[in-house]
N, C-alpha and C positions, 0 to 999 in steps of 0.2 A: 504493499500499500504506499502510495505517496502522500508525505505529510506537507501541510502549508509551510511555505519559507517562514523562517522568523523575521518578525516585524520590528524592524528598529526604529520607533516612532519618534524617539528623544536621540539628538546628538549634540556636542558641544556648541555648534552653531546655533542651536535653539534659544540659548542664553541671550546672545546679542539681539535674534530675532524678536525674543520676547520682550526685551526691554524696548526694543524700536517700536513694535506694534502697540505695545501696552501703553507707553509714552506719548505715541502718535494719537490714540484715542484719549488719553486722558489731557492731552494738549487742545484738543478740539472742545471736550468738556470744558477745560479751563475757559476757552474762548467764548464758549456757548452760555456758560454760565454768567461771564462778566459783562457779556453785552445785555442779558436779560435783567440782570440786577443793577450794573453801573448806569446804562444808557435808557433802557426802558423802564425802571423802577418796579420790576417784579420783585415780591416779597421773597427773601433768600429761602424761607422755610420751604415755600412752594417750590422753587428752583431746585434746591439741593436734595429735599427729601422725599419730593414727588415726582418732578420732571426728570432728574437725572436718574434715579432707580429705575422709572419704568423705560427710559430711553436705553438704559443698559441692559434691559431684558433682551433687546433684539441683538445687541453686541454678544451675550452669552449662548443664546440659542444658536446663531449664524456660526459662530468661532466652533460650537461642539459639533455641529453637522459636518465642518469643513474638515475638522479633525477625522470625524469617522470616514468621510470621503477618502481622505489621504491614505488612512490605514487600509482601507478597502482596496484602493489602487495598489499600494505596496504588496498585498497579498495576492491581486490578480496578475500581477506582472513579475513577481519573485525580485522585484528590486527594492532596495532599503536607503536610497537616495530620493524617494519622492518628497516632495514640498507643499505643505498644505496650502491653499489660497487664502492671503489674507483678507479679515474681513472686520468692518466697524462701521463708524459713523461716516455718512456722506459729507464730505467737505463742500462741494458748491451749494446743495441744498441746505446746508446748515445756515449758510450765510442768508440764501434767498428765502428761508420759513422766518429767520430772525427777523429780516429787515421786510418782507414782504408779507408775512402772516401776523407771527405773535406781537411784534412791534407796533404795526398799523392797528391790529384787533386791541392792543391794550392803550393806547392811544384814543381810539375812537369810543370803546365803552367804559375806560376807565374801572375796570373790572378784571382782576386777573385770573379770577376763576374762569369766566366766560372766555378769555383770550387763551387759556390753557386747554379748556375744552374743543375749541376751535381748531387749536394746534394738533390735538388728538385726531379731530376729525380728518383733516387733512393728511395725517400720517396714515391712517386707516386706508383712505381713498387711494393714496399712492400706493399702499401695499396691495390693493385689490387691481389696480390697474397692472401692476408688476405680475400678478398671478395669471392674468389673462395672456400677458405677453410671454411669458416663460415658456410655453410648450413651441413657439416658433423660435427658439434661440439656436437649435442646431442646424434649422433650414437657412436662417440668416449667414451663418458661419459657412455654409457651402457656396452661398449664392453671392455674397459679398467678397470681393476681392480680399486677401490678407493685407496688402499693403494700405489699403483704405482704413481696415480696422486699426492696423497698430499706428497708421497716421493719425487718427482722431485722439488715441491715447497718448501720443507723444504731445499734442496741443494740450491736452488737461494737464499732463505731468508737469510742464513747464509752467503754465500761466496760472494755474489754481493751486496746484499743490506744491510747488518750488516759489513763485513769485510772491503770493499772497504771505505768507509766513516770513519771506524775507522783509518785509516790510516792518513786522514785528521785531525782526532782529535790530534792525536800523533805528527804530522808536526806541530803543535801550541797547545800544551798542557795546557798552562796556560788558553787560550779560550775555547779550546775543552772540558775538562776535567769539567771546573767550569759548562759550559751549560749541560754537560751529567748528572752530579751529580744532578743538580737543576730539569732536566726533571724526571729523576728516582724517586726522592722524590716526586714529584709532580703526576706522573701518576700511578706510583707502591705502593708507599707509602702513597697515599692519602692525602699528606701534603699540607693545604691550603696556596696559594701562596699570598704575599701581595696585597692589594686593590683587590683582588678576581681575578687576573690573570689567565686566563687559562695556565696550566703547560706548553704547548709547547711555547706559546708566552714569558713566564717568563724565560725559559731556552733560547731561542734565545736572548731575550732584555739582559740576564745576561753575555752571552758571548759576544754580542756586545758591551756592556758597558764596559768591561775588555779589549776588542780590542782596542776601540777608546781611552780609558782613558789611557792605556798605550801608544798609539802613542802620547797623547797630552803632557804626562810627559816627552816623550824622542823626543818631536818635533824638538829639535834643534841637535840632533845628526846627523851627516853626514849618507848618503845613502838614497836609495828610500823610499818615504813614500806614504801611502795610501790617494786618494783625491776623493772628491764626488763633483760633480756638478749638479747643479738643469738645467743645460743646456740640460740634457737627456730628459726632461720635452718636450712635443710637441706631435702633433697629427701625428700617423704614421699609417695610416689605411691599413691592410692587405687585399688590393684589390687582386682578382682573377687573375691570370696571366697564360700565356701556354709558357713562356719563357723558360721553361725547354726543349720545343721540340727543340730548338735551338742547345740544347747539346746532343741530343739523341744518337749519334755516341759514342761521347766522354764518354757516361754514359755506354755505354755496358760492357766495361771491369770491372766494379764495380758491375754488377749486381749478379754474383756469390756470392758475399758477401751479398748482400739483401735477397738472399732466406733462407738462413739459420735463420736471424733474424726474418725475418717476420714469418716463421715456429715455432720460439722459442715463439712469443707472442701468436701465436694461440694455442698452446700447453699450455702456461701461461693461457689463457683465460680460457681454458676449467678447468684447475687446480683450478683456482680462483673462478671459478663457483662453483666448487665441494666444496672449501672450504666454500663458502657461505652458501651453502644446509646444509652443517655439522653443521654450526652455526646456521642454522633454517630459512633461507631465501631462498625459492625455486625459482630461477631466471633460465632463458631458456639459455643454452651455445649460440643458436643461435643469439638471440638477443646481448648479451654479445658481440660475435664475430662482428657481422654486424657493430654494433656501432664503435668498435675500427678501422674496416677496413674503414668505411665512413670517420670517425674523420681523419685518416692518410692521405688518399687521399686529403680532404679538406685542411689539413694543407700544403701537397706539393704543391697544387694548388694556396696557396696564399703566397708563399715564404718559407715555413717552411721546415726544414731540418732534423727533428728529428720525428719518429714515437712516436704514442700513444698506450697504452695499459692499460687494466684493473689492478689494483694494487694488490700486494701481500699485504694484511692488512685488509680485511673485517673482520675478527675476532678481531683484534685489536681495529678496531673504532666502532664494536659493543660492545666490552668491556666497551669502554668509554661512552657507551649510547647515541651513535650518532643515527640519524633517516636519512632523505633525505637534511634536510638543509646545511648540510657541503658542499655536493657535488656541489649545486646550489651556496652557495658562493663562493665556490674554483674557480668553471669555469667563474664567473662574474670577481673576482679580477684577475684572471689570463689574461682572454681574454680581458676585457676592460682596465685594468691595462696596459697590453703589448701596445695596440692601443694609449693609451694616454700617454706613456712615464713612468708612474709609476713604472712598472716593471724593466726598465731600471736603475731607481735610486736605487731601492732595491738591484739590482744586484751589483752595487757599493758601496752599505752602508754595507750589510750584509756579514761579514766574512765566509767563507768555513767551518772553525772549529765550528762556533756557530751554524750552520746549520745542519752539519752532524749527531748530535746525535739523530735526529727525525728519520733519515734512519736507524741508529743502532736500534732504539727501535721497529719500524715497522717490521724490518727484523727480530730481535728476538722473537718477538710475534707469529709468524705464526707456527713453531714448538715448541713452548714453550721450548726452550733450554736456559741453562743458559749463560750470558754473559761470562761465564768463557771461552767458547769455542775460543773465538777471539785470545787471545795470543798463543793458539796451533796452530792454523791456520798460523799466523806469523812465528811461528818457523819452521813449515814445509815448508813454502815459501823461508825461509832463507837457510834452508839445499839444497833445490832442485835447488834455483836460484845460490847457490855457485858453485852446481855440474855443472850447465848449462854454467855459466861464466868459470869454469875450464877447460870444454870441448872444449873450443874455445882459451885455452891460454889467459884467461883473469881474473881479480879479481874485487872485487867490488870497489878497488882504483882507476879502470878505468872507473867508471861510471861518467858522468857529468850532471849538468843541473837538471831536473826533474828526472831523474833516480838516481841521487846521493841523492836527497832529500827523494826520496821515499825508497831508500835502508835503509837510517837512521832511517825513521819512522818505517821499519819493524824491525829493531835492537833493537830498545828501546821496542817496543810490543812484541817482541818475546824472548828476553835474560831472563831467569829466569821466563819462561812461566807457570811452575808449581806453583811456589809462586805467581805470578801475580794473576793465576787464583783462587788460594785459598782466597788471598785477595780481590778480585772483588767480588767473591761470598758470602763471609761472610758479605762483606759491602751491598751487594744487598739484601741479607735475611735480615739484620737488618733493611734497608730501608723500605721492603715491611712489615715487623712486626711494623713499625714506632717506632722501637728503635734508634732515630737518634744520641743518645749521643755515642752508641755503634758504629753505622756506623761511626761518625766522629772520635772516638778512631781507628777504622781500618784503615782509610784513614790518619790519623797522623802517624801510624805505616809505613804504605805505603810511606808518604814521607821521614821519616829516612832511610828506606830500600833502597830506590832509590838514596840517597845521597851517598850511601856505595856501590851500583853497586849489590846489592843483588835481585835487579828486576830491568828492564829497562837499563840495562847496555849498554851505547853506543860503547863499544869496540866491536871487531870484535868476539872475542872468548868466550864474556859474562862474563869476568874476574870482580873481585870485586877490590876496589881500595879505597883509602883515597879520601874525598870529594875535598882536596887541591891540590890534585895530577893530577886531570884528566883535559885535555886540553878542552873537549867539553863541552859548556854550557848546555846540555839537560839535566844531573841529577838534576841542579840546577832549570831549568825551571820546570821539572816535580815535583820536590818535593814543589815548590811554588805551583803548581798548585792543588797537594793534600792537600796542607795547607790551601788554600784558600776555596777549596771545603769543607774541613773539618768544617772550620770556619761559613761557610754558614748553613751547617746542624745544627751546634749548635744554630745559630740564628733562623732558621725555627723551631727547635725543642723546644726552648724558647718560641716562637711566638705560635707555634700550641699547646703546653701544657697549 
């Protein structure tokens, strides 16, 4: 009798993949919660103890199923190098639902409970739409050319998963740049982290230490300060509810927004399946799409407000040496952690800029494009954004609040983009070649260039300046970020050598 081949569902690469995928999801929970509480005034208890646990149900369910699919593929093929498909919150629709459904509903009704019910209803509707489309997935794969499928995934990877988080990095460069450099050194340069820490975890820890260390040194200064309380801990079981049925009529105006986002994840699921097949793991598009549909419906029926989707990133996780353990661990951490309040504590503990580099790394791994693309995209947005504002008789000076901060991040990322791209590309190549001293020297040059506005000028026209003549503190913060990152590379290089 032939026995089934041994299934090696966990490998050393699962550690890096686990921290990458788990922190990816946690980062989205951080952004999602911050926007709802800080921008639209949702009660923190409703967001952290109802919406977050309910949304986490979909992450738990989808990752459990994808783990099972990977183990089944291992047994069927006799291969031990099968990598599970990554799964989690859908990034594009997160911003779409927050700014197109939850936020407007809150502003219109001034009732956070009603806005929450509307969000649940939209999430369930997206799941139902995806359920109806799931059975056509394999047919679409056969009909649509592979280049077209992979081309669409490349655009999403660069613009939505890599570019948007890069704005968070440059919104707080001292935290973000340090975290990004540590991540690249570990995952692309193969540099061993202290105490054997996985690269993704080491990067987030480095950024988080800088964030809270800076706060501790500046604790006596006036102005708001971050705070973390363990009061968020507590049982918050995401029990099934049909409360969204009470708001069906109020939900109808928002359904036109749900349809394109649901269809986008269907296409994305097909793209991701094709990407996994190219990498060597033959999954059925129908199974991948059915899982995301059911997980989204389950999330909506348990109080969740964000849909789920298979992630762009399977080749990146496969390159890490991951198997199926990382999706199982991620699902349990997010699902169980949300139910007992751990995710709520982490949402308050982890700064966005420290987590954002993981999204940038995953986004850039798919089309295998250089990190140098990002400054050029920022420059393009600056040009077009300026034209749009001018068309309505406004200027960037008229922006306020979150819009003003976003424009400032675009300025420092886009100004001098050609030289920035050259510097970033040179540093990244040196990191990949494990020439950390050369990479540190390049970042040191970047620090000096930043002080004079040769790159990252905060001035509207991108003009150069003397360091003591500019009013903005951005050049000094960015120069410090590059300097700290260069110092870390020298320390890592000495330790690794």
